[in-house]
C-alpha positions in Angstrom: -6.0 -36.3 64.9 -4.4 -33.3 65.7 -4.4 -32.4 62.0 -8.1 -33.2 61.6 -9.2 -31.1 64.3 -6.8 -27.7 63.2 -8.7 -28.4 59.8 -12.1 -28.7 61.4 -11.3 -25.4 63.6 -10.1 -23.5 60.7 -14.0 -24.8 59.0 -15.7 -24.2 62.3 -14.4 -20.5 63.1 -17.5 -19.7 64.5 -17.8 -22.6 66.8 -14.7 -22.8 68.2 -12.4 -20.0 70.1 -8.9 -21.1 69.2 -7.4 -17.8 70.6 -9.2 -16.7 73.5 -5.9 -13.6 73.4 -7.3 -12.6 69.9 -11.0 -12.5 71.4 -13.3 -8.7 70.5 -16.3 -8.4 72.8 -17.9 -8.5 69.1 -16.5 -12.4 68.7 -18.0 -12.9 72.4 -21.3 -11.4 71.4 -22.9 -13.8 69.7 -22.0 -16.5 71.8 -22.9 -14.6 75.5 -26.6 -14.4 73.4 -27.1 -17.5 71.5 -26.2 -19.1 74.4 -26.4 -17.9 77.5 -28.5 -14.6 78.1 -31.6 -17.1 75.3 -31.5 -18.9 78.5 -31.4 -16.9 81.2 -33.3 -14.1 80.2 -37.3 -13.2 79.9 -38.6 -12.4 76.8 -38.0 -8.4 77.5 -34.7 -8.6 79.7 -33.1 -10.7 76.8 -34.4 -8.0 74.4 -33.4 -5.5 76.4 -29.7 -5.9 77.2 -29.6 -6.6 73.6 -30.6 -3.6 72.7 -28.0 -1.2 75.5 -24.6 -4.2 74.2 -25.9 -3.6 70.3 -26.0 0.3 71.2 -24.4 1.5 74.0 -21.5 -1.1 74.0 -20.9 -2.4 71.1 -20.0 0.5 69.5 -16.9 1.7 71.0 -15.7 -1.8 72.9 -17.0 -4.2 69.8 -13.1 -4.7 68.7 -11.8 -4.7 71.6 -10.1 -7.4 72.7 -12.1 -8.2 75.9 -8.7 -9.3 77.8 -7.5 -5.6 77.3 -10.9 -4.1 78.8 -10.4 -3.5 82.1 -12.4 -1.4 85.3 -11.2 2.1 84.0 -12.5 2.0 81.4 -15.9 0.5 82.6 -15.8 3.0 85.1 -14.6 6.3 82.5 -17.7 4.7 80.3 -20.6 4.5 82.9 -19.4 8.3 84.1 -19.9 9.0 79.6 -23.1 8.1 80.7 -24.0 11.0 83.3 -23.3 13.3 80.9 -26.1 15.2 78.9 -27.2 14.2 75.4 -26.8 11.3 75.9 -30.6 10.2 75.8 -31.6 8.7 71.5 -35.1 9.4 72.5 -34.7 12.9 71.5 -35.0 14.9 74.9 -32.6 17.2 76.6 -31.6 16.5 79.4 -29.9 13.7 81.3 -30.1 9.4 81.5 -32.0 8.2 83.9 -30.0 6.4 86.5 -32.4 3.1 86.5 -31.0 3.2 82.5 -27.7 3.9 83.6 -28.0 0.7 86.3 -29.7 -1.0 83.6 -26.5 -0.7 80.9 -24.2 -1.5 83.4 -25.6 -4.7 84.2 -25.4 -5.6 80.2 -22.0 -5.3 80.2 -21.8 -7.0 83.1 -23.6 -10.2 82.0 -21.5 -10.2 78.8 -18.1 -9.9 80.9 -19.3 -13.0 83.4 -20.2 -14.8 81.4 -16.3 -14.5 80.3 -15.1 -14.5 83.6 -17.1 -18.4 83.8 -15.9 -19.3 80.1 -12.5 -18.8 81.2 -11.8 -16.2 78.8 -10.8 -13.6 81.5 -9.1 -13.9 84.7 -11.4 -11.4 86.3 -14.3 -8.9 85.9 -13.5 -5.4 85.2 -17.3 -4.4 85.6 -17.3 -5.3 89.0 -17.5 -2.4 92.2 -17.9 0.0 89.5 -19.7 3.4 91.2 -23.0 3.9 89.6 -25.3 7.2 90.2 -27.9 6.2 93.0 -31.1 5.3 92.0 -34.4 7.2 92.8 -37.2 5.7 94.4 -40.5 7.3 93.1 -43.2 6.6 96.2 -46.6 5.3 94.8 -49.9 6.8 96.7 -51.8 4.5 98.1 -55.4 4.3 100.1 -56.1 4.6 103.8 -58.2 2.0 106.3 -61.1 4.2 104.9 -60.2 5.4 101.0 -60.4 1.7 100.6 -63.8 0.6 102.2 -65.2 3.9 99.8 -63.8 2.1 96.9 -64.9 -1.3 97.7 -68.5 0.5 98.0 -67.8 2.3 94.6 -66.7 -0.6 92.4 -70.1 -3.1 94.0 -72.5 0.1 93.0 -70.6 0.9 89.6 -68.1 -2.1 88.8 -68.7 -5.6 87.3 -68.4 -8.1 89.7 -65.2 -9.6 87.9 -63.6 -6.3 88.2 -64.4 -6.1 92.3 -62.3 -8.8 92.3 -59.5 -8.4 90.7 -59.1 -5.1 92.5 -59.5 -6.7 95.7 -57.0 -9.4 94.4 -54.9 -6.2 93.9 -55.3 -5.0 97.0 -55.0 -8.4 99.5 -52.0 -9.8 97.0 -49.7 -6.8 96.1 -49.8 -8.8 92.7 -48.8 -6.9 89.7 -51.1 -6.6 87.5 -49.2 -8.6 84.2 -49.4 -11.7 87.0 -52.5 -10.9 88.5 -53.8 -11.4 84.9 -52.3 -14.3 84.2 -53.5 -16.3 87.3 -54.9 -19.6 86.1 -57.7 -22.2 88.2 -54.6 -23.9 88.7 -52.8 -21.5 90.6 -55.1 -21.3 93.6 -55.4 -23.8 96.8 -58.8 -23.1 98.5 -57.3 -26.1 101.3 -55.1 -22.6 102.4 -56.7 -19.7 101.0 -53.3 -18.8 99.3 -52.5 -18.3 95.1 -49.1 -19.1 93.5 -47.0 -16.7 91.4 -45.2 -18.0 88.9 -46.2 -16.2 85.6 -47.2 -13.3 84.4 -48.2 -11.6 80.8 -47.0 -9.0 79.2 -46.9 -6.6 75.5 -43.8 -7.4 73.9 -43.4 -5.3 70.9 -43.1 -7.3 67.9 -45.0 -10.3 69.8 -48.1 -8.8 71.1 -48.9 -10.7 74.4 -46.9 -13.4 76.0 -46.4 -15.3 78.7 -43.4 -15.4 80.9 -42.1 -15.9 83.9 -42.8 -14.0 86.9 -40.1 -11.3 87.4 -36.8 -12.8 87.9 -38.3 -16.3 87.6 -39.4 -15.8 91.6 -42.2 -17.3 92.3 -43.8 -16.7 95.2 -47.2 -18.2 97.1 -48.9 -15.4 99.3 -51.8 -16.2 101.5 -55.7 -14.1 100.7 -58.5 -13.7 102.8 -60.8 -16.4 103.0 -63.6 -15.0 101.2 -61.5 -13.6 97.9 -60.8 -17.3 97.2 -64.1 -18.3 97.7 -64.3 -15.6 94.8 -62.3 -16.9 92.3 -63.2 -20.6 92.9 -66.7 -19.5 91.8 -65.1 -17.3 89.3 -63.0 -20.3 88.1 -66.1 -22.5 87.8 -67.5 -20.0 85.7 -64.7 -20.0 82.9 -64.3 -23.7 82.9 -68.5 -23.5 81.6 -67.3 -20.4 79.7 -65.0 -22.6 77.7 -66.3 -25.9 77.3 -69.3 -22.6 75.9 -66.7 -21.2 73.4 -65.8 -25.0 72.4 -63.4 -24.5 69.3 -63.5 -20.4 69.3 -61.6 -20.7 72.7 -58.4 -19.0 72.4 -55.1 -19.2 74.1 -56.2 -23.2 74.4 -52.9 -24.2 76.3 -54.0 -22.4 79.5 -57.7 -21.2 82.2 -56.6 -18.0 82.8 -59.1 -16.3 85.6 -59.4 -13.4 84.2 -60.7 -12.7 80.0 -63.1 -13.1 78.2 -65.8 -16.0 77.4 -64.1 -17.4 75.3 -60.6 -17.8 77.1 -58.4 -14.8 75.9 -56.2 -12.4 78.8 -57.1 -9.0 79.7 -54.3 -7.1 78.4 -52.7 -5.9 81.3 -52.8 -2.2 79.6 -56.5 -2.3 79.5 -56.7 -2.9 83.3 -55.0 0.4 83.5 -56.9 1.7 81.2 -60.6 0.9 82.5 -59.4 1.5 85.9 -59.0 5.3 84.6 -62.0 5.5 83.4 -63.4 4.3 86.8 -61.2 6.7 88.6 -63.3 10.3 86.3 -66.6 8.3 86.7 -66.0 8.8 90.9 -64.5 11.7 91.2 -64.3 11.9 95.3 -62.1 8.8 94.7 -58.2 10.0 95.3 -57.0 9.2 91.9 -54.0 7.3 91.7 -52.9 4.2 89.5 -53.6 0.8 89.3 -50.2 -0.2 90.2 -50.7 2.2 93.3 -53.2 -0.8 94.9 -49.9 -2.8 95.3 -48.4 0.6 97.2 -51.8 0.4 99.3 -50.9 -2.6 100.3 -47.3 -3.0 101.4 -48.3 0.4 103.1 -51.4 -1.4 104.7 -49.4 -4.6 105.9 -46.6 -1.5 108.0 -48.2 0.9 109.4 -49.8 -3.1 111.0 -46.6 -3.5 112.1 -46.0 -6.8 109.9 -41.8 -7.3 109.5 -40.1 -6.7 106.2 -39.0 -9.6 105.5 -43.2 -10.3 105.1 -43.6 -7.7 102.9 -40.4 -8.2 101.3 -42.0 -12.1 99.6 -45.7 -11.1 99.7 -44.4 -8.3 96.8 -41.6 -10.5 95.3 -38.7 -7.7 95.1 -35.6 -9.8 94.6 -34.1 -8.3 97.9 -34.9 -6.9 101.3 -32.8 -3.7 99.7 -35.8 -2.5 97.2 -38.0 -3.0 100.1 -36.2 -0.9 102.3 -35.2 1.7 99.6 -39.1 1.3 98.5 -41.0 1.3 101.8 -38.3 2.4 104.0 -39.8 6.1 104.5 -42.7 4.6 106.2 -40.2 1.7 108.2 -39.1 4.8 109.8 -42.0 6.2 110.9 -43.7 3.3 112.2 -40.4 2.2 114.3 -41.4 5.8 115.8 -44.5 5.0 116.7 -43.3 1.8 117.6 -40.7 4.0 120.0 -43.7 6.6 121.5 -44.7 3.4 123.6 -42.2 3.4 125.7 -42.2 6.4 127.3 -45.0 5.7 129.1 -42.5 3.4 130.7 -39.8 7.1 131.8 -43.0 9.6 132.0 -45.2 8.2 135.0 -45.0 10.1 137.9 -43.7 8.6 141.5 
């Protein structure tokens, strides 16, 4: 039996690791890709992580035995990424901190799997110093600007587009999540919507339906009037799909924001329409459609809502992301709250 097993190992080198000491990163990569990454990452996440490994990491560490990769090697690698002329787009300058973080995460992912599979005893990618991320502050409309926006939408946009914008503001959902909403995600009994999927444009594959970012589902409360309009829209879509018959597209889904044949809006088409709407309404401050998400968060902050509630509505993986993005606004709100106590000490005897 031992002889037969040894013969099987020799015949199936691609199936078994028969010498853990000699496994290189090149040996592990296809196993990580096919047995782990394809199951644990979204379509875009899988593509990006594979790209970082194939283009950035394997050319340097591919032939190195995994057990010989040390923490100092990772530190030097990350430091090297931050030097000039490391970009691959032909532009001068350094890689964005977020890009360095993403390359590091891909490296850490494959080494974490090596640890889980007991190929190594420690992950050398743990606690590596990384460049500080820069969080771009998005623009946001004030309450008065939103009133003006709604007035322009009523006069110059279709009811469906108007509802999409209103929902973006009250839900803080990403545009890919908004256009992926189906009737099954509506709960009129308690005025909530379930965010569990998104439409993304994947290069080579077109528009693809996937799970939400980080595979995090969330339930969001919305105003009753918005829910009522969504329910009405769902009824309209059901009728349109019945009329479409065999010409119906995306037969497995009933998207709320779609054409009469059930084909959903492309996420990028929403941004393009929004840009045209902005140009036709020059009295409105020009912001991106994505900034409606920032608008939603900003309004909640100014109303004194708890950061954890805001984190949940935005779908952030941690409160750290919320604080890094909106910490300056939360600090302003906290200062205003503190000023209320001045009255206790400024009263005249």
